[in-house]
Every structure is written in C-alpha cells, then in structure tokens.
N, C-alpha and C positions, 0 to 999 in steps of 0.2 A: 504493499501499500504508500509507502515513504516513500519507497522507489518512481511508484507512477503519479505521486503526485511531486514527487522532484522532476521527472521532469518531462509535466501538463508546463507547470512552472517555469520552466529551462526554455521551451517554446516559446511558451505567453511570453518573454525575455524575450528572446532570440528576434518575434513579431516585431515587437514594437521597440524596438535598434532598427528592424527594418528598414518598419514603415516610415521611424527618424530619420536612419540615411536617404530612404525613397525620396521625402519630404525636399530634406539639403540640398540633392543633387537638383531637384527639380531647377528648385527657387533658385539655384545657380547657374544652374542653365541659361535662367528667366535672366536675371541681369550682365547673365554675361557676354548673350550674340552680339552684343552691338560695342564692348570692349573688341571679341573674341576679331569681331570687325573690321574695325580698329589697329588689328595687329598683325591680320591679316594682309592690310590694304589694299582690299576690294569687298565690294557684298558682290554677290550672285540671285539676280533676277532671274525668274523663270517670266515670258514672255512668248505668244508667239506670231508672227509675221503674216499671217495673210488678213489683213483689217486697218486698210490703208485710210485718212490715212494717220494711223496709228500707228499702228508695227507694220513694217515690211518689206518687203527687199526692196531695193534700188535698179538700176539697169546692169549695174555692176554689183550688185549680190549680195550690196551691207545694209544689211539694217538699217533699218533712219525711221522715221516719220515723228509724230508728239510724244508719246511715249516713252522712248529711244531718246531724247533731250529732253525729255523732264528726271527722265528715273538718270543722267549721266550729269546733267543739273546736281539732285539728290546728292549722287556719291561723290563729289566735287566741294560741296559743304558740310559733308562730312567728313573729307581728304583722301577719300577715296578712289579706289577707280571701278564703274561697275559691267562684272561679266552677265556674261545671255545670256538662260539657258531656255533653247529654244522649241515647245513641244507644240500640242491640240488642244490648242483651248477645253476643249474640255475635259480633257485631265486634272488641266492645272491647281487644280482648287488638291485637288487627293496630293502632287506629288509633294502640293507649298505643306499638308500635315503630314508627310511623309519624309520632312526637310533633306530635298533636291535639291533645296538653296533657298536662301533668307528670305527671302521676297520677295509678292507678284506683282508687277506693273504689268496691263495687259489691258485695259479699258473692261476693268470691273465693277460689273458697280452695286451698288449697297441695298444689295436684300434680307430682309427681316432673313432667310429663309439659310440663307447664306453665312450669314450670325450665328446661326445658328456652330459652325461648325469653325469659321472664323474672324480674328479680330481686323478692324479697317483706321486706317488713318483717319482724318479729317477728310471731307471730297477735298484732292483737286483741278477738278474741270466737274460740270453739268451734264447730261445726255437726253435724250430719251428718240426714243420708236419713231420711226414712219417709211411709209407708204414709197417705195419709185418705180417705174415702171416704166418704157419704151415711150419715147419719142412720139409721136401720134395715133398713142390710143387714146381713145374721148371715150371709152367708156370703161372707165374705169378715172373719179374724181372720189372717188375717200373710199373710208372702210367698208363702208353699205357694198360697195360694188364690190365686193373681191369676193358674193357669193356665186358657186359653183365656180371661182379658178381655181387656179393653180399658183399660191401663193409655196415662196424660199424662204427663210432663215439658216442663217449658222444656228450649228446642235450647239445645245451647252449655256445659251447667253441670253437673258433675259431677252430678247428679239422673240427669241422664240417662244420667254413664255407668254408673249405679249403674240405673235402667232398661232397656243395653245387655245388662245377665250374669243379668239373670229371665230364667228359662228357660220355652216354655210359654205365651207370652204368644200371646192372639189378635191385640190390634195393637197396637205403639205410638206412641201421638202426642203431639209435638213441637210445640211455642208459643212465642213470641217473649214470650209472657209469661205469667205462672206466672196471674193472672187468667183468664187465655180459658183454658186446663184447667179453671179451676173451674169458671168458666162451662158448661162443657159437660156437666161430670162432671152437679151442677146438675141438666139439665136430659134425660142418664142417656144422652147421647157414649161417656159417660170411664164403667168402672166404677174405677179407682183414681188421685192422685193420688204422685206420689212427688215429695215437695218436702223440705225444709232443716227443720229441725227447729221451727226459731226464730218461718221462715212460715208453717208447719204452726199452731204455737200458737194464734197470732197472729191467723191466719180462726178457728180453732177456739170462741178468745174471742169474738167477734166477730158467729156465725152459730156459736154453740151450738143451732139449733134445725133445722141442718141441717148439717154438717156433722161427722164426727166424728176423731184423731185415730188410731188402730194404739194398739197396746204395742209396744216396743222398734225397739231406730237399724238401719238395716241399714248404716249407717257411718259413721264420727266422724271429720272431716271442718275443721283447725284456716283458719281465714284472714285473706288479707294484703292491704295495700297493694301492688298493682303498680305495680314500674317497670320499667324501662326497664334492660338487664345495665350499662351504664356510668355512671347515677345515683349513686352512695356517697353522694357529701356529700350530699342528700335523703337520703335511705336508715334513713343514721344521724343526721342528726339527727327522722329522722318516731320510728326504735327509742325514742327516748332519750325520749319525750311520751309515747309507748306507756306505757312502765313508769312514769312518772308519775302515768300514769294510768289504773293498774292501781293502786298504793302511797296517791291520792288518796280514794278510794274514786267516780269522774268515771264510770268503766265500766261502776261497779253502778245507779249509778244510772241514767244514759242504758238498762242495760240494765232492770231495772226498768221504766219507764218506757217498754217499747216491745214488750217479749217480759213483762212481770207475776210475769217471775222471775230468778233473782240469779246469770247466766251466771255468775257469778265466784266465787264462793263457795266453797271447800272441800265 
C-alpha cells in the first residue's frame, strides 16, 4: 500500500513538474519570437504568388506587389530582412500554425472564423469583394443578375465565402489562383468573378479593353498580418510599425503605386 501510495505521489509530482515546464516553455516561445527574429536577421513570411497587385510574379519572375513592399518595409523597421515562403493561399493558415514561417502576409481578411485559430495585427488595408465581368456583358449589372450564371472565386478566400452566399448561380468554380479565374472568364468559361476590390481594380487598370468592375461592394473586409496565437511579441511590435506607416504616409504611397488611388485617404 505504501509502495502504491509512493508511486502515485511520484506520478502526481512528475505531472505537476512537467506541466510547469511546459507552461514555461510556451511562455518563453511567445516572448522569444521577436528576439529570435532579430538575432537571425530575418523574418520568414508566408505568402502566395497569384494575387496581383497584392502578391505576384513580374515578367522577370520576381515576387512583387503591395504586400511584398509592405512586408519588406515592416522587416526594415524591425531591423531585419524579409524572406518569403510561397504557397497556395488555401494552405497558409495551416502552415503558419505548423510553424513553417513567422507570420503570414497575403491579403488575409480578418474574420471571426479565422480568429478562432489565428491572431491578427491591426488592419493595414481595408478591402471588399466586388464583381468583375468581361466588357460587353450588359446582362450582368449586379449580384441579382448572377442567377443562372457560372461564377468564379479563389479557393479559401473571403471571396469564396461571399460567392457561396450568392443564391441561384448555375455553378461556382473555385481556383487556386485568381489569375486562372480571369483566364477562364476571358474565354467564356466563367460569366463573372468575385474578387477583392484592390485586385479587381488592378486588373481593370491593366486590361481596360477586356474586363470591367461593377459598381457596389459585396462586403467590407479589413486585412491583417496573421500570427500564431502565442506570438504576441511580434504582433505588438508590428502593430506599432503599421501605425507609424499610416502616420508618415508610407502606406498611402504604396497604395497609389499599386492600386492607383490612396486607400487611406479619409
């Protein structure tokens, strides 16, 4: 009996000690991420490459865009360099929580559903979903005209959420990259594409003779940098940087460069 009691006491004490060590480790991980980034001299950022003008490859194969410039500026103000890990958007949050990179910057809209598993920075830009169609499509003037039509969106985005809520469509096609949706729309496989306002505006600016963006916003969506739940040290520091970039006009300059308008002007 004494032996059994001693074993039980030993197990309980061990469990308490293990739990204590585990909590300490978790706390250290949270507080040390920013420190580790600064020591390594780089911040690894998860992103995608098929969502112009936010993040995409230029004619030379270089990763460019609003989010890329934003990320590089954040890294500069942290005193480090940005290193990008590119993947399909649909897998970014899972990869973030699996610690494949330090943070995710990929036009990620802040939603209640995503906040269940992920923390976000203060919004660095506000977007919204719009409808784009080919020039000459006079039969589609708004969301009600999408009944019986084939529409497209990017898989895993809030555009998909909005598209899923549109009633009466004939078919909803979901693509890994929004560029693929526009390609299909150009050859008539898709009647309309649900897309973020900034991205839609970029496409229209580049291909005014081929596509147009309809008036009206289907949703209003703040976008933020995504972090793991425990990474408060990095989040707090980047929040300060975002505030400074808004005040000193850096974000306005990036907006004009990539969107053609100042998204931060009141």
